[in-house]
C-alpha positions as CSV (number, residue, x, y, z in Angstrom):
1,X,-29.3,-67.9,-0.1
2,X,-30.6,-68.6,-3.5
3,X,-30.5,-71.6,-5.8
4,X,-28.9,-72.0,-9.1
5,X,-30.8,-71.7,-12.3
6,X,-29.5,-74.9,-13.9
7,X,-29.1,-77.2,-11.4
8,X,-31.0,-76.0,-8.5
9,X,-28.1,-76.3,-6.0
10,X,-27.5,-73.9,-3.3
11,X,-25.7,-70.5,-4.0
12,X,-25.0,-67.9,-1.6
13,X,-25.0,-64.3,-2.6
14,X,-21.2,-64.1,-2.5
15,X,-20.5,-66.6,-5.0
16,X,-20.1,-66.0,-8.7
17,X,-20.4,-69.3,-10.0
18,X,-22.0,-72.4,-9.3
19,X,-19.9,-75.3,-7.8
20,X,-22.0,-78.0,-8.7
21,X,-22.5,-77.1,-12.4
22,X,-20.0,-74.6,-12.9
23,X,-22.4,-72.1,-14.4
24,X,-22.3,-68.3,-13.7
25,X,-24.9,-67.0,-11.3
26,X,-26.8,-63.8,-12.2
27,X,-26.2,-61.2,-9.3
28,X,-29.6,-59.8,-7.9
29,X,-29.7,-56.2,-7.4
30,X,-30.4,-55.0,-3.9
31,X,-33.3,-53.4,-3.2
32,X,-32.9,-49.8,-2.1
33,X,-35.6,-48.4,0.5
34,X,-34.7,-45.5,2.0
35,X,-36.5,-43.6,4.6
36,X,-37.2,-40.2,3.9
37,X,-37.1,-38.2,7.2
38,X,-39.5,-35.7,8.4
39,X,-39.1,-32.1,7.2
40,X,-37.2,-29.7,9.3
41,X,-40.1,-27.4,9.8
42,X,-41.8,-30.3,11.3
43,X,-38.9,-31.0,13.7
44,X,-38.5,-27.4,14.7
45,X,-42.5,-27.4,15.6
46,X,-42.0,-30.3,17.7
47,X,-39.1,-28.9,19.8
48,X,-40.7,-25.7,20.1
49,X,-43.9,-27.0,21.3
50,X,-42.1,-29.3,23.6
51,X,-39.9,-26.5,25.0
52,X,-43.1,-24.3,25.7
53,X,-44.5,-27.2,27.4
54,X,-41.5,-27.7,29.4
55,X,-41.5,-23.9,30.4
56,X,-45.3,-24.0,31.2
57,X,-44.3,-26.8,33.7
58,X,-41.7,-24.5,35.6
59,X,-43.4,-21.1,34.9
60,X,-45.3,-19.2,37.9
61,X,-48.7,-20.3,36.6
62,X,-47.8,-24.2,36.5
63,X,-49.5,-26.8,34.6
64,X,-49.7,-30.0,36.2
65,X,-47.4,-32.7,35.8
66,X,-50.3,-35.0,34.3
67,X,-51.3,-32.2,31.8
68,X,-47.5,-31.6,30.6
69,X,-46.8,-35.5,30.0
70,X,-50.1,-35.7,28.1
71,X,-49.2,-32.8,26.1
72,X,-45.2,-34.2,25.6
73,X,-46.7,-37.5,24.4
74,X,-49.3,-36.3,22.0
75,X,-46.5,-34.3,20.5
76,X,-44.4,-37.4,20.2
77,X,-47.2,-39.1,18.9
78,X,-47.9,-37.0,16.3
79,X,-44.4,-36.7,15.2
80,X,-44.1,-40.2,14.5
81,X,-47.3,-40.5,13.0
82,X,-46.1,-37.8,10.5
83,X,-43.0,-39.6,10.2
84,X,-44.8,-42.9,9.4
85,X,-46.9,-41.2,6.7
86,X,-43.8,-39.8,5.2
87,X,-42.1,-43.0,4.6
88,X,-45.3,-44.9,3.7
89,X,-46.1,-42.4,0.6
90,X,-42.5,-43.2,-0.8
């Protein structure tokens, strides 16, 4: 909610004029902050490395479960950090 410029009465964002003084209310522009998605290359590398980690867990020479979870968690955190950095620069 905003206030009328002239009489300072409460005006909602859907009203075109002030109901107290009858003056027209200037409409505020909506701020657009679009998040930039992470690049397709980052997503492909993330999914490929996650798939390889899963394969290593089920392969003949297995990785241990804690090692597999640590690698997968690290990959997820790196991807989230890359997305955060990409959105912060905009």
